[in-house]
Wavefront OBJ file of the C-alpha trace (Angstrom):
o trace
v 102.180 66.548 127.101
v 100.405 66.055 123.699
v 97.635 67.982 124.912
v 100.072 70.931 125.719
v 101.737 70.726 122.173
v 98.364 70.540 120.521
v 97.262 73.819 122.449
v 100.357 75.616 121.368
v 100.079 74.464 117.904
v 96.476 75.637 117.679
v 97.373 78.804 119.558
v 100.308 79.798 117.220
v 98.280 78.856 114.278
v 95.363 81.291 115.205
v 98.080 83.990 116.025
v 99.889 83.608 112.670
v 96.457 83.612 110.938
v 95.183 86.585 112.542
v 98.641 88.495 112.006
v 98.610 87.456 108.276
v 95.076 88.727 108.111
v 95.899 92.037 109.480
v 99.039 92.354 107.290
v 96.818 91.685 104.210
v 94.344 94.152 105.099
v 96.882 96.590 105.546
v 98.462 96.202 102.199
v 95.083 96.419 100.659
v 94.279 99.558 102.154
v 97.723 100.920 100.985
v 97.243 99.527 97.443
v 93.646 100.908 97.109
v 94.623 104.470 97.337
v 95.339 105.811 93.615
v 98.756 107.252 92.843
v 97.356 110.653 92.352
v 95.780 110.885 95.871
v 98.407 112.839 97.383
v 98.181 115.445 94.440
v 94.256 115.571 94.876
v 94.721 116.375 98.357
v 97.110 119.221 97.751
v 94.765 120.481 94.747
v 91.801 120.766 97.220
v 93.971 122.311 99.923
v 94.899 125.192 97.415
v 91.670 125.512 96.025
v 90.141 125.870 99.699
v 92.925 128.532 100.204
v 92.058 130.384 97.121
v 88.279 130.326 97.431
v 87.882 130.535 101.235
v 84.128 131.141 101.021
v 83.520 128.276 98.469
v 82.441 124.595 99.210
v 84.175 121.886 97.076
v 81.275 119.846 95.846
v 82.627 117.578 93.364
v 86.311 116.331 92.208
v 87.666 114.747 89.196
v 90.930 113.590 88.203
v 91.625 114.158 84.862
v 94.823 112.390 84.259
v 98.651 112.918 84.482
v 101.202 114.237 81.696
v 104.483 112.873 82.245
v 107.633 114.775 80.924
v 111.370 113.965 81.241
v 111.996 116.234 84.558
v 108.444 117.135 85.495
v 105.044 115.765 85.531
v 101.633 117.487 85.675
v 98.584 116.121 87.613
v 95.338 117.675 86.344
v 92.075 117.977 88.415
v 88.629 119.720 87.985
v 86.876 120.630 91.173
v 83.291 122.053 91.305
v 82.711 124.670 93.718
v 79.576 126.331 95.170
v 79.733 129.809 96.614
v 76.491 131.063 97.406
v 74.181 130.896 94.388
v 77.015 130.319 91.879
v 78.522 127.062 90.932
v 81.695 126.896 88.977
v 84.837 124.784 87.933
v 88.287 125.215 88.562
v 90.842 123.259 86.739
v 93.958 122.728 88.731
v 97.396 121.648 87.326
v 100.061 120.667 89.720
v 103.478 120.290 88.049
v 106.097 118.582 90.153
v 109.722 117.395 89.974
v 109.825 113.689 88.867
v 112.704 112.842 91.160
v 111.627 114.861 94.378
v 108.017 115.189 93.907
v 108.891 119.059 94.763
v 105.878 121.361 93.494
v 107.221 123.442 90.636
v 104.115 125.147 89.743
v 100.230 125.132 90.288
v 97.896 126.707 87.859
v 94.128 127.370 88.369
v 91.582 128.211 85.586
v 88.055 128.766 86.235
v 85.299 127.547 84.018
v 81.512 127.617 83.970
v 81.141 124.173 82.711
l 1 2 3 4 5 6 7 8 9 10 11 12 13 14 15 16 17 18 19 20 21 22 23 24 25 26 27 28 29 30 31 32 33 34 35 36 37 38 39 40 41 42 43 44 45 46 47 48 49 50 51 52 53 54 55 56 57 58 59 60 61 62 63 64 65 66 67 68 69 70 71 72 73 74 75 76 77 78 79 80 81 82 83 84 85 86 87 88 89 90 91 92 93 94 95 96 97 98 99 100 101 102 103 104 105 106 107 108 109 110 111
């Protein structure tokens, strides 16, 4: 009987330890994604729609401007189209409550 109880205790400890380890890894992965990641994906999607023949070769999150009703995430993407390389500033303005996109602005730059 003691052997059976010991086996059950060992098995449950291993199971709980594995479960807790998996849960901790999942939380760490969720926490490692920056808050602006969603907006960065949208910025890249919209740039690809606008510049269909260009490749995105670099990406920079500039920052967030927070307002009372809306906020703006700012990015700079570096593109290559043939022999031409250029930057595109992308500003995504969204509603603070609903996160609905209000406006997206694009501005090309050679720097």
